Structure formats: C-alpha cells, structure tokens
C-alpha positions as CSV (number, residue, x, y, z in Angstrom):
1,X,-10.9,-7.2,-19.2
2,X,-8.7,-6.2,-16.1
3,X,-9.3,-4.5,-12.7
4,X,-6.8,-1.5,-11.8
5,X,-6.2,-3.0,-8.9
6,X,-4.9,-5.9,-10.9
7,X,-2.3,-3.8,-12.8
8,X,1.3,-3.7,-11.5
9,X,5.0,-2.1,-12.9
10,X,6.6,-5.1,-14.3
11,X,9.1,-2.9,-16.1
12,X,8.3,-4.2,-19.4
13,X,6.9,-0.8,-20.8
14,X,3.6,-2.4,-21.3
15,X,0.7,-2.7,-19.2
16,X,0.9,-5.8,-17.1
17,X,-1.6,-7.2,-14.7
18,X,-2.3,-10.8,-12.5
19,X,-5.8,-11.4,-12.8
20,X,-8.0,-10.7,-15.3
21,X,-11.7,-10.6,-15.3
22,X,-13.7,-14.1,-15.4
23,X,-14.6,-14.8,-18.7
24,X,-13.0,-11.7,-20.0
25,X,-10.3,-13.0,-22.1
26,X,-9.5,-16.4,-23.7
27,X,-6.0,-18.2,-24.2
28,X,-4.4,-19.3,-27.4
29,X,-0.7,-21.3,-28.1
30,X,1.1,-18.9,-30.4
31,X,4.3,-20.5,-31.8
32,X,4.9,-17.7,-34.0
33,X,8.4,-15.7,-34.1
34,X,10.1,-18.9,-32.9
35,X,8.9,-19.3,-29.8
36,X,6.0,-20.9,-27.8
37,X,3.9,-17.7,-25.8
38,X,0.2,-17.8,-24.6
39,X,-1.7,-15.4,-26.7
40,X,-4.6,-13.4,-25.2
41,X,-7.6,-12.2,-27.0
42,X,-11.0,-10.6,-26.1
43,X,-13.7,-13.1,-25.0
44,X,-16.4,-11.1,-26.9
45,X,-14.6,-9.6,-29.9
46,X,-11.9,-12.2,-30.4
47,X,-9.4,-8.9,-30.7
48,X,-5.4,-9.6,-30.2
49,X,-4.8,-8.0,-26.3
50,X,-1.2,-9.1,-25.8
51,X,0.4,-12.6,-23.7
52,X,0.6,-13.9,-21.0
53,X,3.7,-15.3,-19.1
54,X,4.1,-17.3,-15.7
55,X,6.8,-14.7,-14.1
56,X,4.4,-12.0,-12.4
57,X,3.8,-11.4,-8.6
58,X,1.4,-13.2,-6.5
59,X,-0.9,-14.4,-5.8
60,X,-1.7,-15.6,-9.7
61,X,2.4,-15.4,-10.5
62,X,0.5,-14.3,-14.2
63,X,2.0,-11.2,-16.5
64,X,-0.7,-10.4,-18.6
65,X,0.9,-8.0,-21.1
66,X,-1.7,-6.2,-22.7
67,X,-1.6,-3.7,-25.4
68,X,-2.4,-0.1,-24.0
69,X,-4.2,1.0,-27.1
70,X,-6.8,-1.6,-26.7
71,X,-7.4,-0.6,-23.3
72,X,-10.5,1.8,-22.1
73,X,-10.6,2.7,-18.0
74,X,-14.4,1.7,-17.2
75,X,-15.2,3.2,-13.6
76,X,-16.6,0.4,-11.3
77,X,-19.9,2.5,-10.5
78,X,-20.8,-0.3,-8.1
79,X,-18.4,0.6,-5.6
C-alpha cells in the first residue's frame, strides 16, 4: 500500500507516509467523532487503515496516518 521510501516521522506515534502506491487505497469522508476527516481503506479488502491529512511533507503535503497493525513489510524484489 505504501513504499518504505515514502515513510516519515510525523511525531504522531503512528506510521506515516506521504504517498500511497497507485490503486492500493480508497478514500472516504468520515464525519464521526464531531469532525470531518478522510478515512483510508485498502482497495483490495476494504479494511480501515487510518486517515489522511493535508499537513504532510512535500511533494504531496499529505500525511497518511496508518494503523501499524495492518501493515506488513514486503521486500521489493524488482530492485
């Protein structure tokens, strides 16, 4: 869903990324808890991954805050 070279330390305690792999996630408006956020789900399974915010680093300025329990490191054998 995210390449390790897009991970950064956001200071939030959550694994944070600035760019998802194309087609790996979907985004959905989340109005729960009295606020408007954008929920991130897996495109393949539909499970909740976390939320995305507009305060990340360049070049995307996005901060995808992802639940570390749903992440699994998969080496890129193409490199």
